[in-house]
N, C-alpha and C positions, 0 to 999 in steps of 0.2 A: 600591737597584736591584732587590732581590729583590721588593719590593712591586709595582713596575712590571711585572716579569716575571710575577708571580702574577696581577695584574690582567689582563694580556694573555691569559694562559692561560684565566682564567675567562671572559673575553669571547669568546674563540675557541671555547670549548666550551659556551657558553650555548645556542646554537641549532645543532642538528645535523639533517641529513636522515637518515631511517631507514626501515626496512621491518619490518612485523610478522613476527616469527619464531615466536611462540607466543601463544595466547590462553587465558586461564583465565576461562571464562565465569562460574563460580560466584563468583569474587572480583572480577569486572569489572576485570581487569588484563591487560596484554599485555607480552611481552618484545620488545624492539626491537633489530634488528641495524643498527648505524650504520656498518658496514664495519670500523672499528677495534675496536669493542667490541660486546658483546651485553649489554643492560641486565638488571637484575633485573626482576621484574614491576612495572610502573608503570601508573597509571590512564590511560585514554584520554579525550580530551575528548568531551563530548556537548553538544548545543545547550541542553538543559534538564535540570536535576537538582534541582528544588525541588518545590513543590506540583504544578506541571505538570512531568512527567518523561518522558523518552524512553529507549528501549532499542533499540540497533542495534549488535550486536557487530561488531567489525572483522574483516576477512578476512585470512587468511595471505597475505603478499606485498603487502598494501596499504601504500602509501607515505604518508609524512607528515613532520612536523617534531617533533623531540624538544626540548622546552623544558626546559633544565637550569639551575635557579637556582644561581648561583655556579659554574657550569660542572660541577656534580656530578650524575651521572645518578641518584643515590639518591633525590633529591627530584623527579625529572623527571615530566613529563606529556606524553603523546603527542597531538599535534594532527594527526589523520589527514585524508586527503582530497586527495591529489595524484595526478592522472592519471599513468599509467605505461604501458609496453609491455604489462604483464600486465593492466592495467585501463584501457583507453583511454576517452576521452570518448564517451558514447553518442550524442551529437548535436553539431551545430554551429549549430543554429538559435537565434538570439538570443531569440526570443519563447517558447521552450519551457522548461518546468520539468518534469522527469521523475524518477521513481524506477524503476529496473529491478532486480528481484530475481534471485537466482541461478537460480531455477527457471523463469525466463522471464516471471513476472508483471510487469505494467507499469502504473504510474499516471502520467498525464501531463496537463498543462494547457498549451494553446497560447493565449497571450493575444492574439495577432494574429488567430487564427481564432475566439476565444471558444469553444473546444472542450475539454471534459474527457473523458478516456478512461481506463477501467480495464479491463485484459485479464488474464485468468487462464489458466494453462496447462491442457491437457486434463485433465479430472477435477477442476479447481479448484472451490471452492464459496465463496459469499459469504453472510453473515448480518448483518442489521441488527436490533438489539434496541432498541426504544423504547416503553416502557410508555405513554408519553404520546401515541404515534401517529407516523405518518410522512405527510408531505404532499408531493405532487409537483405542482408548478404547471407546466402545459404539456402538450403532447401526449405520450402514452405509447405506445410500440410494444413489444410483447412478441413475440419470435420463439421459438417452442417451446411445449410444453405448460405450462399454468398451473394450479396447485392453490390453492384458497382454502379454508382451514379456519376456518369461521365465517360469520356472516351477511354479505351484501353488499348495500349500498343504492346505487341509481343514481338521480340526480336528472335525468338526461337520457335520451336514446333509446339503447337497446341494439340494435345491428345485427349480425346473424350472416349470413355469406354462404352457409353450408352448412345449418345446422339449429340449433335450440335444443332441448335435452332436459331435461325437468324431471320428477322422480319416475319416471324410466324411460320417459316418454312423449315421443315426437317431436312437436314443434310442427308440423313440415312434413308428416309422414307418418302421423299417428295417425288411426285410423278413428273415426267417430261412430256411435253406436247410435241407433236409432229416428228416423232422418231422415224427415221428412214434407214433401211439397211445400207451398208456401204460406208463411205467416208463422209457423209453429210453430218452437219451439226444439228443437235436437237434444239428445240426452242427453250425458253427460260422455264424454270420450275413452275408448276401450276400452283 
């Protein structure tokens, strides 16, 4: 009878709902409050932890499931990611995949609209490093000042609505020296 009771206890304690109570970032471990007990530091589940590896630390108060082999929390692993009152679902759209960060940054893809969006909070920056180059296929719209550090080649037409300035000379407003009537050539821009 004792073995049946022990088996029932183990099964009853093998899966527990819990909340992150503490995070040790250096050790990649967390302490989980299951209501009845608070665990020792246990690892949390990540999608990839091999040659391809991910890091995303859990948040205090994040809910999940504590998986306890043999009903013992000492060998437990925390499977995080259950919406709660503290962390509600950020959308109810079936076609949307999104990641929202604590500072307000957002990356989302809407497969119904075929639209990818990345938005950073005020003062946010983005950097892409690709020694082999970056290719954008499709129209490009840039809102705001643009700085290019290096040569630029254009295989099509460059159109400027206001002016083009090269070497400090305005294409639209530069004067010409030694202008003569007839078929003569003017001098270089002043």
